[in-house]
Structures are given as structure tokens and as C-alpha cells.
ZANURO-851312 format. One record per residue: residue number from 1; residue in three letters; x, y, z of N, C-alpha, C, O, CB in turn; chain. Coordinates in steps of 0.1 Angstrom, whole numbers, plus 5000, padded with zeros to 4 digits. Glycine has a CB too. Layout:
N
<node><voti>NUM</voti><vovo>ALA</vovo><n_px>X</n_px><n_py>Y</n_py><n_pz>Z</n_pz><ca_px>X</ca_px><ca_py>Y</ca_py><ca_pz>Z</ca_pz><c_px>X</c_px><c_py>Y</c_py><c_pz>Z</c_pz><o_px>X</o_px><o_py>Y</o_py><o_pz>Z</o_pz><cb_px>X</cb_px><cb_py>Y</cb_py><cb_pz>Z</cb_pz><fiti>A</fiti></node>
...
END
This chain:
45
<node><voti>1</voti><vovo>MET</vovo><n_px>3044</n_px><n_py>6745</n_py><n_pz>3110</n_pz><ca_px>3056</ca_px><ca_py>6745</ca_py><ca_pz>3102</ca_pz><c_px>3062</c_px><c_py>6726</c_py><c_pz>3099</c_pz><o_px>3065</o_px><o_py>6718</o_py><o_pz>3107</o_pz><cb_px>3069</cb_px><cb_py>6755</cb_py><cb_pz>3112</cb_pz><fiti>A</fiti></node>
<node><voti>2</voti><vovo>ASP</vovo><n_px>3061</n_px><n_py>6726</n_py><n_pz>3087</n_pz><ca_px>3066</ca_px><ca_py>6712</ca_py><ca_pz>3086</ca_pz><c_px>3079</c_px><c_py>6707</c_py><c_pz>3076</c_pz><o_px>3082</o_px><o_py>6697</o_py><o_pz>3070</o_pz><cb_px>3053</cb_px><cb_py>6705</cb_py><cb_pz>3080</cb_pz><fiti>A</fiti></node>
<node><voti>3</voti><vovo>THR</vovo><n_px>3085</n_px><n_py>6719</n_py><n_pz>3076</n_pz><ca_px>3100</ca_px><ca_py>6719</ca_py><ca_pz>3069</ca_pz><c_px>3108</c_px><c_py>6726</c_py><c_pz>3081</c_pz><o_px>3104</o_px><o_py>6736</o_py><o_pz>3087</o_pz><cb_px>3101</cb_px><cb_py>6730</cb_py><cb_pz>3051</cb_pz><fiti>A</fiti></node>
<node><voti>4</voti><vovo>ILE</vovo><n_px>3122</n_px><n_py>6719</n_py><n_pz>3082</n_pz><ca_px>3129</ca_px><ca_py>6725</ca_py><ca_pz>3093</ca_pz><c_px>3144</c_px><c_py>6729</c_py><c_pz>3084</c_pz><o_px>3148</o_px><o_py>6721</o_py><o_pz>3075</o_pz><cb_px>3131</cb_px><cb_py>6714</cb_py><cb_pz>3107</cb_pz><fiti>A</fiti></node>
<node><voti>5</voti><vovo>THR</vovo><n_px>3148</n_px><n_py>6738</n_py><n_pz>3087</n_pz><ca_px>3157</ca_px><ca_py>6744</ca_py><ca_pz>3078</ca_pz><c_px>3173</c_px><c_py>6743</c_py><c_pz>3090</c_pz><o_px>3174</o_px><o_py>6749</o_py><o_pz>3101</o_pz><cb_px>3149</cb_px><cb_py>6762</cb_py><cb_pz>3072</cb_pz><fiti>A</fiti></node>
<node><voti>6</voti><vovo>ILE</vovo><n_px>3183</n_px><n_py>6735</n_py><n_pz>3084</n_pz><ca_px>3195</ca_px><ca_py>6738</ca_py><ca_pz>3096</ca_pz><c_px>3203</c_px><c_py>6744</c_py><c_pz>3090</c_pz><o_px>3204</o_px><o_py>6745</o_py><o_pz>3077</o_pz><cb_px>3203</cb_px><cb_py>6725</cb_py><cb_pz>3102</cb_pz><fiti>A</fiti></node>
<node><voti>7</voti><vovo>LYS</vovo><n_px>3211</n_px><n_py>6750</n_py><n_pz>3097</n_pz><ca_px>3216</ca_px><ca_py>6764</ca_py><ca_pz>3090</ca_pz><c_px>3233</c_px><c_py>6761</c_py><c_pz>3096</c_pz><o_px>3242</o_px><o_py>6769</o_py><o_pz>3100</o_pz><cb_px>3207</cb_px><cb_py>6782</cb_py><cb_pz>3098</cb_pz><fiti>A</fiti></node>
<node><voti>8</voti><vovo>PHE</vovo><n_px>3235</n_px><n_py>6748</n_py><n_pz>3094</n_pz><ca_px>3250</ca_px><ca_py>6743</ca_py><ca_pz>3098</ca_pz><c_px>3250</c_px><c_py>6729</c_py><c_pz>3090</c_pz><o_px>3240</o_px><o_py>6722</o_py><o_pz>3088</o_pz><cb_px>3253</cb_px><cb_py>6740</cb_py><cb_pz>3118</cb_pz><fiti>A</fiti></node>
<node><voti>9</voti><vovo>ASP</vovo><n_px>3261</n_px><n_py>6727</n_py><n_pz>3085</n_pz><ca_px>3262</ca_px><ca_py>6711</ca_py><ca_pz>3079</ca_pz><c_px>3265</c_px><c_py>6701</c_py><c_pz>3089</c_pz><o_px>3268</o_px><o_py>6703</o_py><o_pz>3101</o_pz><cb_px>3274</cb_px><cb_py>6710</cb_py><cb_pz>3067</cb_pz><fiti>A</fiti></node>
<node><voti>10</voti><vovo>LYS</vovo><n_px>3264</n_px><n_py>6691</n_py><n_pz>3082</n_pz><ca_px>3267</ca_px><ca_py>6679</ca_py><ca_pz>3092</ca_pz><c_px>3284</c_px><c_py>6679</c_py><c_pz>3098</c_pz><o_px>3287</o_px><o_py>6674</o_py><o_pz>3109</o_pz><cb_px>3263</cb_px><cb_py>6664</cb_py><cb_pz>3084</cb_pz><fiti>A</fiti></node>
<node><voti>11</voti><vovo>LYS</vovo><n_px>3293</n_px><n_py>6683</n_py><n_pz>3090</n_pz><ca_px>3307</ca_px><ca_py>6684</ca_py><ca_pz>3097</ca_pz><c_px>3308</c_px><c_py>6693</c_py><c_pz>3109</c_pz><o_px>3315</o_px><o_py>6691</o_py><o_pz>3119</o_pz><cb_px>3318</cb_px><cb_py>6690</cb_py><cb_pz>3087</cb_pz><fiti>A</fiti></node>
<node><voti>12</voti><vovo>GLU</vovo><n_px>3298</n_px><n_py>6705</n_py><n_pz>3106</n_pz><ca_px>3301</ca_px><ca_py>6714</ca_py><ca_pz>3116</ca_pz><c_px>3293</c_px><c_py>6708</c_py><c_pz>3129</c_pz><o_px>3297</o_px><o_py>6711</o_py><o_pz>3140</o_pz><cb_px>3297</cb_px><cb_py>6730</cb_py><cb_pz>3111</cb_pz><fiti>A</fiti></node>
<node><voti>13</voti><vovo>PHE</vovo><n_px>3281</n_px><n_py>6700</n_py><n_pz>3128</n_pz><ca_px>3275</ca_px><ca_py>6694</ca_py><ca_pz>3136</ca_pz><c_px>3284</c_px><c_py>6687</c_py><c_pz>3145</c_pz><o_px>3286</o_px><o_py>6691</o_py><o_pz>3156</o_pz><cb_px>3266</cb_px><cb_py>6687</cb_py><cb_pz>3129</cb_pz><fiti>A</fiti></node>
<node><voti>14</voti><vovo>PHE</vovo><n_px>3290</n_px><n_py>6674</n_py><n_pz>3139</n_pz><ca_px>3298</ca_px><ca_py>6668</ca_py><ca_pz>3143</ca_pz><c_px>3310</c_px><c_py>6674</c_py><c_pz>3151</c_pz><o_px>3316</o_px><o_py>6667</o_py><o_pz>3159</o_pz><cb_px>3300</cb_px><cb_py>6661</cb_py><cb_pz>3133</cb_pz><fiti>A</fiti></node>
<node><voti>15</voti><vovo>SER</vovo><n_px>3315</n_px><n_py>6687</n_py><n_pz>3148</n_pz><ca_px>3325</ca_px><ca_py>6690</ca_py><ca_pz>3153</ca_pz><c_px>3318</c_px><c_py>6695</c_py><c_pz>3164</c_pz><o_px>3324</o_px><o_py>6695</o_py><o_pz>3174</o_pz><cb_px>3334</cb_px><cb_py>6697</cb_py><cb_pz>3145</cb_pz><fiti>A</fiti></node>
<node><voti>16</voti><vovo>MET</vovo><n_px>3308</n_px><n_py>6699</n_py><n_pz>3164</n_pz><ca_px>3297</ca_px><ca_py>6707</ca_py><ca_pz>3177</ca_pz><c_px>3300</c_px><c_py>6690</c_py><c_pz>3189</c_pz><o_px>3304</o_px><o_py>6691</o_py><o_pz>3200</o_pz><cb_px>3272</cb_px><cb_py>6711</cb_py><cb_pz>3167</cb_pz><fiti>A</fiti></node>
<node><voti>17</voti><vovo>ILE</vovo><n_px>3297</n_px><n_py>6679</n_py><n_pz>3183</n_pz><ca_px>3295</ca_px><ca_py>6667</ca_py><ca_pz>3191</ca_pz><c_px>3311</c_px><c_py>6669</c_py><c_pz>3195</c_pz><o_px>3314</o_px><o_py>6671</o_py><o_pz>3207</o_pz><cb_px>3287</cb_px><cb_py>6652</cb_py><cb_pz>3182</cb_pz><fiti>A</fiti></node>
<node><voti>18</voti><vovo>ASP</vovo><n_px>3320</n_px><n_py>6668</n_py><n_pz>3188</n_pz><ca_px>3332</ca_px><ca_py>6663</ca_py><ca_pz>3191</ca_pz><c_px>3337</c_px><c_py>6671</c_py><c_pz>3203</c_pz><o_px>3343</o_px><o_py>6666</o_py><o_pz>3212</o_pz><cb_px>3342</cb_px><cb_py>6664</cb_py><cb_pz>3179</cb_pz><fiti>A</fiti></node>
<node><voti>19</voti><vovo>GLN</vovo><n_px>3333</n_px><n_py>6686</n_py><n_pz>3205</n_pz><ca_px>3340</ca_px><ca_py>6693</ca_py><ca_pz>3213</ca_pz><c_px>3333</c_px><c_py>6695</c_py><c_pz>3227</c_pz><o_px>3338</o_px><o_py>6700</o_py><o_pz>3236</o_pz><cb_px>3345</cb_px><cb_py>6704</cb_py><cb_pz>3206</cb_pz><fiti>A</fiti></node>
<node><voti>20</voti><vovo>ALA</vovo><n_px>3321</n_px><n_py>6692</n_py><n_pz>3226</n_pz><ca_px>3313</ca_px><ca_py>6687</ca_py><ca_pz>3235</ca_pz><c_px>3318</c_px><c_py>6674</c_py><c_pz>3244</c_pz><o_px>3317</o_px><o_py>6675</o_py><o_pz>3257</o_pz><cb_px>3301</cb_px><cb_py>6684</cb_py><cb_pz>3225</cb_pz><fiti>A</fiti></node>
<node><voti>21</voti><vovo>ARG</vovo><n_px>3322</n_px><n_py>6663</n_py><n_pz>3241</n_pz><ca_px>3329</ca_px><ca_py>6653</ca_py><ca_pz>3245</ca_pz><c_px>3339</c_px><c_py>6659</c_py><c_pz>3250</c_pz><o_px>3339</o_px><o_py>6661</o_py><o_pz>3262</o_pz><cb_px>3332</cb_px><cb_py>6643</cb_py><cb_pz>3237</cb_pz><fiti>A</fiti></node>
<node><voti>22</voti><vovo>LYS</vovo><n_px>3347</n_px><n_py>6661</n_py><n_pz>3244</n_pz><ca_px>3364</ca_px><ca_py>6667</ca_py><ca_pz>3248</ca_pz><c_px>3360</c_px><c_py>6678</c_py><c_pz>3262</c_pz><o_px>3366</o_px><o_py>6676</o_py><o_pz>3273</o_pz><cb_px>3374</cb_px><cb_py>6678</cb_py><cb_pz>3230</cb_pz><fiti>A</fiti></node>
<node><voti>23</voti><vovo>ALA</vovo><n_px>3353</n_px><n_py>6687</n_py><n_pz>3262</n_pz><ca_px>3349</ca_px><ca_py>6697</ca_py><ca_pz>3273</ca_pz><c_px>3337</c_px><c_py>6696</c_py><c_pz>3277</c_pz><o_px>3328</o_px><o_py>6705</o_py><o_pz>3274</o_pz><cb_px>3351</cb_px><cb_py>6709</cb_py><cb_pz>3271</cb_pz><fiti>A</fiti></node>
<node><voti>24</voti><vovo>PRO</vovo><n_px>3335</n_px><n_py>6685</n_py><n_pz>3284</n_pz><ca_px>3321</ca_px><ca_py>6683</ca_py><ca_pz>3289</ca_pz><c_px>3314</c_px><c_py>6694</c_py><c_pz>3300</c_pz><o_px>3303</o_px><o_py>6698</o_py><o_pz>3302</o_pz><cb_px>3322</cb_px><cb_py>6669</cb_py><cb_pz>3295</cb_pz><fiti>A</fiti></node>
<node><voti>25</voti><vovo>THR</vovo><n_px>3327</n_px><n_py>6696</n_py><n_pz>3306</n_pz><ca_px>3323</ca_px><ca_py>6710</ca_py><ca_pz>3317</ca_pz><c_px>3319</c_px><c_py>6725</c_py><c_pz>3309</c_pz><o_px>3311</o_px><o_py>6733</o_py><o_pz>3314</o_pz><cb_px>3339</cb_px><cb_py>6715</cb_py><cb_pz>3326</cb_pz><fiti>A</fiti></node>
<node><voti>26</voti><vovo>LYS</vovo><n_px>3324</n_px><n_py>6725</n_py><n_pz>3297</n_pz><ca_px>3322</ca_px><ca_py>6738</ca_py><ca_pz>3292</ca_pz><c_px>3306</c_px><c_py>6740</c_py><c_pz>3290</c_pz><o_px>3298</o_px><o_py>6733</o_py><o_pz>3284</o_pz><cb_px>3332</cb_px><cb_py>6740</cb_py><cb_pz>3279</cb_pz><fiti>A</fiti></node>
<node><voti>27</voti><vovo>LYS</vovo><n_px>3304</n_px><n_py>6751</n_py><n_pz>3295</n_pz><ca_px>3290</ca_px><ca_py>6754</ca_py><ca_pz>3294</ca_pz><c_px>3286</c_px><c_py>6763</c_py><c_pz>3282</c_pz><o_px>3292</o_px><o_py>6773</o_py><o_pz>3278</o_pz><cb_px>3287</cb_px><cb_py>6761</cb_py><cb_pz>3307</cb_pz><fiti>A</fiti></node>
<node><voti>28</voti><vovo>MET</vovo><n_px>3275</n_px><n_py>6755</n_py><n_pz>3277</n_pz><ca_px>3271</ca_px><ca_py>6761</ca_py><ca_pz>3262</ca_pz><c_px>3261</c_px><c_py>6770</c_py><c_pz>3265</c_pz><o_px>3254</o_px><o_py>6769</o_py><o_pz>3275</o_pz><cb_px>3266</cb_px><cb_py>6750</cb_py><cb_pz>3250</cb_pz><fiti>A</fiti></node>
<node><voti>29</voti><vovo>SER</vovo><n_px>3263</n_px><n_py>6783</n_py><n_pz>3252</n_pz><ca_px>3256</ca_px><ca_py>6789</ca_py><ca_pz>3254</ca_pz><c_px>3239</c_px><c_py>6789</c_py><c_pz>3250</c_pz><o_px>3235</o_px><o_py>6778</o_py><o_pz>3248</o_pz><cb_px>3263</cb_px><cb_py>6796</cb_py><cb_pz>3249</cb_pz><fiti>A</fiti></node>
<node><voti>30</voti><vovo>LYS</vovo><n_px>3232</n_px><n_py>6795</n_py><n_pz>3250</n_pz><ca_px>3217</ca_px><ca_py>6794</ca_py><ca_pz>3251</ca_pz><c_px>3215</c_px><c_py>6789</c_py><c_pz>3236</c_pz><o_px>3207</o_px><o_py>6781</o_py><o_pz>3231</o_pz><cb_px>3208</cb_px><cb_py>6808</cb_py><cb_pz>3256</cb_pz><fiti>A</fiti></node>
<node><voti>31</voti><vovo>GLU</vovo><n_px>3224</n_px><n_py>6797</n_py><n_pz>3232</n_pz><ca_px>3219</ca_px><ca_py>6797</ca_py><ca_pz>3214</ca_pz><c_px>3225</c_px><c_py>6785</c_py><c_pz>3209</c_pz><o_px>3219</o_px><o_py>6778</o_py><o_pz>3200</o_pz><cb_px>3227</cb_px><cb_py>6811</cb_py><cb_pz>3204</cb_pz><fiti>A</fiti></node>
<node><voti>32</voti><vovo>GLU</vovo><n_px>3239</n_px><n_py>6783</n_py><n_pz>3215</n_pz><ca_px>3243</ca_px><ca_py>6769</ca_py><ca_pz>3208</ca_pz><c_px>3235</c_px><c_py>6755</c_py><c_pz>3215</c_pz><o_px>3236</o_px><o_py>6743</o_py><o_pz>3211</o_pz><cb_px>3262</cb_px><cb_py>6768</cb_py><cb_pz>3211</cb_pz><fiti>A</fiti></node>
<node><voti>33</voti><vovo>ARG</vovo><n_px>3228</n_px><n_py>6759</n_py><n_pz>3226</n_pz><ca_px>3224</ca_px><ca_py>6744</ca_py><ca_pz>3229</ca_pz><c_px>3211</c_px><c_py>6743</c_py><c_pz>3222</c_pz><o_px>3207</o_px><o_py>6731</o_py><o_pz>3220</o_pz><cb_px>3222</cb_px><cb_py>6741</cb_py><cb_pz>3246</cb_pz><fiti>A</fiti></node>
<node><voti>34</voti><vovo>LYS</vovo><n_px>3202</n_px><n_py>6756</n_py><n_pz>3218</n_pz><ca_px>3189</ca_px><ca_py>6752</ca_py><ca_pz>3213</ca_pz><c_px>3196</c_px><c_py>6750</c_py><c_pz>3199</c_pz><o_px>3190</o_px><o_py>6740</o_py><o_pz>3195</o_pz><cb_px>3177</cb_px><cb_py>6763</cb_py><cb_pz>3215</cb_pz><fiti>A</fiti></node>
<node><voti>35</voti><vovo>LYS</vovo><n_px>3204</n_px><n_py>6754</n_py><n_pz>3190</n_pz><ca_px>3205</ca_px><ca_py>6751</ca_py><ca_pz>3180</ca_pz><c_px>3212</c_px><c_py>6735</c_py><c_pz>3178</c_pz><o_px>3211</o_px><o_py>6728</o_py><o_pz>3167</o_pz><cb_px>3211</cb_px><cb_py>6761</cb_py><cb_pz>3175</cb_pz><fiti>A</fiti></node>
<node><voti>36</voti><vovo>PHE</vovo><n_px>3219</n_px><n_py>6730</n_py><n_pz>3190</n_pz><ca_px>3226</ca_px><ca_py>6718</ca_py><ca_pz>3187</ca_pz><c_px>3212</c_px><c_py>6708</c_py><c_pz>3192</c_pz><o_px>3212</o_px><o_py>6696</o_py><o_pz>3188</o_pz><cb_px>3242</cb_px><cb_py>6717</cb_py><cb_pz>3196</cb_pz><fiti>A</fiti></node>
<node><voti>37</voti><vovo>LEU</vovo><n_px>3200</n_px><n_py>6712</n_py><n_pz>3199</n_pz><ca_px>3191</ca_px><ca_py>6706</ca_py><ca_pz>3202</ca_pz><c_px>3184</c_px><c_py>6706</c_py><c_pz>3192</c_pz><o_px>3177</o_px><o_py>6696</o_py><o_pz>3191</o_pz><cb_px>3187</cb_px><cb_py>6709</cb_py><cb_pz>3211</cb_pz><fiti>A</fiti></node>
<node><voti>38</voti><vovo>ASP</vovo><n_px>3183</n_px><n_py>6715</n_py><n_pz>3184</n_pz><ca_px>3172</ca_px><ca_py>6719</ca_py><ca_pz>3168</ca_pz><c_px>3174</c_px><c_py>6705</c_py><c_pz>3160</c_pz><o_px>3165</o_px><o_py>6697</o_py><o_pz>3156</o_pz><cb_px>3180</cb_px><cb_py>6736</cb_py><cb_pz>3155</cb_pz><fiti>A</fiti></node>
<node><voti>39</voti><vovo>VAL</vovo><n_px>3189</n_px><n_py>6704</n_py><n_pz>3160</n_pz><ca_px>3191</ca_px><ca_py>6696</ca_py><ca_pz>3151</ca_pz><c_px>3190</c_px><c_py>6682</c_py><c_pz>3154</c_pz><o_px>3188</o_px><o_py>6674</o_py><o_pz>3145</o_pz><cb_px>3199</cb_px><cb_py>6698</cb_py><cb_pz>3146</cb_pz><fiti>A</fiti></node>
<node><voti>40</voti><vovo>TRP</vovo><n_px>3194</n_px><n_py>6679</n_py><n_pz>3169</n_pz><ca_px>3190</ca_px><ca_py>6667</ca_py><ca_pz>3176</ca_pz><c_px>3175</c_px><c_py>6660</c_py><c_pz>3175</c_pz><o_px>3172</o_px><o_py>6649</o_py><o_pz>3174</o_pz><cb_px>3193</cb_px><cb_py>6669</cb_py><cb_pz>3189</cb_pz><fiti>A</fiti></node>
<node><voti>41</voti><vovo>HIS</vovo><n_px>3170</n_px><n_py>6668</n_py><n_pz>3176</n_pz><ca_px>3153</ca_px><ca_py>6664</ca_py><ca_pz>3176</ca_pz><c_px>3149</c_px><c_py>6660</c_py><c_pz>3159</c_pz><o_px>3143</o_px><o_py>6650</o_py><o_pz>3156</o_pz><cb_px>3141</cb_px><cb_py>6682</cb_py><cb_pz>3181</cb_pz><fiti>A</fiti></node>
<node><voti>42</voti><vovo>TYR</vovo><n_px>3156</n_px><n_py>6669</n_py><n_pz>3149</n_pz><ca_px>3152</ca_px><ca_py>6668</ca_py><ca_pz>3137</ca_pz><c_px>3159</c_px><c_py>6652</c_py><c_pz>3131</c_pz><o_px>3154</o_px><o_py>6646</o_py><o_pz>3122</o_pz><cb_px>3157</cb_px><cb_py>6682</cb_py><cb_pz>3130</cb_pz><fiti>A</fiti></node>
<node><voti>43</voti><vovo>ASN</vovo><n_px>3172</n_px><n_py>6649</n_py><n_pz>3139</n_pz><ca_px>3178</ca_px><ca_py>6636</ca_py><ca_pz>3132</ca_pz><c_px>3171</c_px><c_py>6627</c_py><c_pz>3141</c_pz><o_px>3175</o_px><o_py>6616</o_py><o_pz>3140</o_pz><cb_px>3195</cb_px><cb_py>6635</cb_py><cb_pz>3131</cb_pz><fiti>A</fiti></node>
<node><voti>44</voti><vovo>ASP</vovo><n_px>3162</n_px><n_py>6629</n_py><n_pz>3149</n_pz><ca_px>3155</ca_px><ca_py>6618</ca_py><ca_pz>3156</ca_pz><c_px>3141</c_px><c_py>6612</c_py><c_pz>3151</c_pz><o_px>3136</o_px><o_py>6601</o_py><o_pz>3154</o_pz><cb_px>3152</cb_px><cb_py>6624</cb_py><cb_pz>3168</cb_pz><fiti>A</fiti></node>
<node><voti>45</voti><vovo>LYS</vovo><n_px>3137</n_px><n_py>6620</n_py><n_pz>3143</n_pz><ca_px>3126</ca_px><ca_py>6615</ca_py><ca_pz>3134</ca_pz><c_px>3127</c_px><c_py>6609</c_py><c_pz>3122</c_pz><o_px>3117</o_px><o_py>6605</o_py><o_pz>3116</o_pz><cb_px>3118</cb_px><cb_py>6623</cb_py><cb_pz>3132</cb_pz><fiti>A</fiti></node>
END
């Protein structure tokens, strides 16, 4: 699998980062964490 599809846009992604920064104690659901890390690694490449 060499193509990665991102299911949400950059604005949504940065709003997620913003929320995580504002509420660091809030636990992310497994789905949210997976979605977040998928995009994080995608942007690392």
C-alpha cells in the first residue's frame, strides 16, 4: 500500500492539535489516536 488517504483536512487536523494542547489531560479514544498518528507519520515522510 503506497497511497495514503487522509480522511480529514488540514484545518481539522490543526484543530485536533489545538484541542490536545489545550486539554493535555483529556484521554484520546483509540480511534482518535490512530487517526492522529496516521496523519502524523504521513506528514513525517
